[in-house]
C-alpha positions in Angstrom: -17.3 41.7 -65.6 -15.7 43.8 -62.9 -16.5 41.1 -60.3 -14.9 38.4 -62.4 -11.6 40.3 -62.9 -11.4 41.1 -59.2 -11.9 37.4 -58.3 -9.1 36.5 -60.8 -6.9 39.2 -59.3 -7.5 37.9 -55.8 -6.8 34.3 -56.8 -3.6 35.3 -58.6 -2.5 37.3 -55.5 -3.1 34.3 -53.3 -1.1 32.1 -55.5 1.8 34.5 -55.6 1.7 34.9 -51.8 1.8 31.2 -51.2 4.7 30.9 -53.7 6.6 33.8 -51.9 6.1 32.1 -48.5 7.5 28.8 -49.8 10.5 30.6 -51.5 11.3 32.5 -48.3 11.1 29.4 -46.2 13.5 27.5 -48.5 15.9 30.3 -49.1 16.2 31.6 -45.5 16.1 28.3 -43.6 19.4 26.5 -43.0 19.8 23.1 -44.7 18.4 20.4 -42.6 20.8 17.8 -43.9 24.5 17.8 -44.8 26.3 15.9 -47.5 27.3 12.5 -46.2 30.9 11.6 -47.0 31.7 8.0 -47.8 34.9 6.5 -46.5 35.9 3.1 -47.7 38.3 0.9 -45.7 39.4 -2.7 -46.1 40.0 -4.7 -42.9 42.3 -7.2 -44.6 43.2 -10.8 -44.0 46.8 -9.8 -43.4 45.7 -7.8 -40.3 46.1 -4.4 -41.8 43.6 -1.6 -42.5 43.9 -0.5 -46.1 42.5 2.4 -48.2 42.8 2.9 -51.9 45.8 4.9 -53.0 47.4 5.1 -49.6 50.5 3.1 -48.4 49.8 4.2 -44.8 46.0 4.7 -44.5 44.8 7.7 -42.6 41.3 9.2 -42.3 40.9 13.0 -42.0 37.4 14.4 -41.3 35.8 17.6 -40.1 34.4 17.8 -36.5 30.8 16.7 -36.5 30.8 15.7 -40.2 28.3 13.0 -41.2 30.0 9.9 -42.5 29.1 6.7 -44.1 31.9 4.2 -43.2 32.0 1.3 -45.6 34.3 -1.5 -44.4 35.1 -4.6 -46.3 36.2 -7.2 -43.7 38.2 -10.1 -44.9 38.8 -13.1 -42.7 42.2 -13.4 -41.2 43.8 -16.4 -39.6 41.4 -16.4 -36.6 38.0 -15.2 -35.6 35.7 -15.0 -32.6 33.2 -17.7 -31.8 30.4 -15.4 -33.1 32.1 -15.1 -36.5 33.6 -11.6 -35.9 36.9 -11.3 -37.8 38.0 -7.7 -37.1 37.1 -4.7 -35.0 37.1 -1.0 -35.8 37.4 1.0 -32.7 38.1 4.7 -32.5 40.3 5.9 -29.5 41.3 9.4 -28.4 45.1 9.5 -28.9 45.7 11.6 -25.8 44.2 9.1 -23.3 43.2 6.0 -25.4 39.5 6.4 -24.3 36.9 4.9 -26.6 34.7 7.3 -28.7 31.0 6.4 -28.1 29.4 4.7 -31.1 32.7 3.8 -32.8 33.3 0.3 -31.4 32.4 -1.8 -34.4 32.6 -5.5 -34.8 33.0 -6.9 -38.3 32.0 -10.3 -39.7 33.3 -11.2 -43.2 31.8 -9.1 -45.9 31.0 -5.4 -46.5 29.4 -3.3 -43.8 28.1 0.2 -43.8 27.9 2.4 -40.7 26.2 5.9 -40.6 28.3 7.8 -38.1 29.2 11.3 -37.1 32.8 12.4 -36.7 33.8 13.4 -33.2 33.0 17.0 -32.2 36.4 17.4 -30.6 39.2 18.2 -33.1 42.5 16.3 -32.6 44.3 13.1 -33.3 42.6 9.7 -32.8 43.6 6.1 -33.5 41.6 3.3 -35.1 42.5 -0.2 -33.9 41.3 -3.7 -34.4 39.7 -5.1 -31.2 39.5 -8.7 -32.4 42.6 -10.9 -32.3 42.7 -11.7 -36.0 46.3 -13.1 -36.3 49.8 -12.9 -34.8 50.1 -9.4 -36.5 46.9 -8.2 -34.8 48.7 -5.6 -32.7 49.8 -3.8 -35.8 46.3 -3.3 -37.1 46.1 0.4 -36.5 45.4 3.6 -38.4 45.6 7.3 -37.8 42.3 9.3 -37.7 42.4 13.1 -37.6 39.5 15.4 -36.8 39.9 19.0 -38.1 38.0 22.0 -36.7 
């Protein structure tokens, strides 16, 4: 009888040890993923970027924040030969240099892009890189990266 209870005790101790190791791993390790923020934009047929509830659309994000950019592109008056109707390109405001990975071409419809906000805080500008109409030059939007 003594052998049986010692075996049970060892088995229970092993189970508790394994549980403690898993608990310590999950409680002490930093999260391996962050909450992805969804940003919805319309690249409209009148050659303007639009966002719900904003008369002058502006995107504000945190440096390095994971983003899901959902863009609904609506055909303007013109399009490229490949069917592209708008562009969505992010430029640094200080020198107008392009941000890597943020030069997007849009065909009609809704597109989703998994992106990471720039690591450098500051002001940026989004502009359309496809000549979509006579008003194309005005298709711009402010983009702010907070620390």
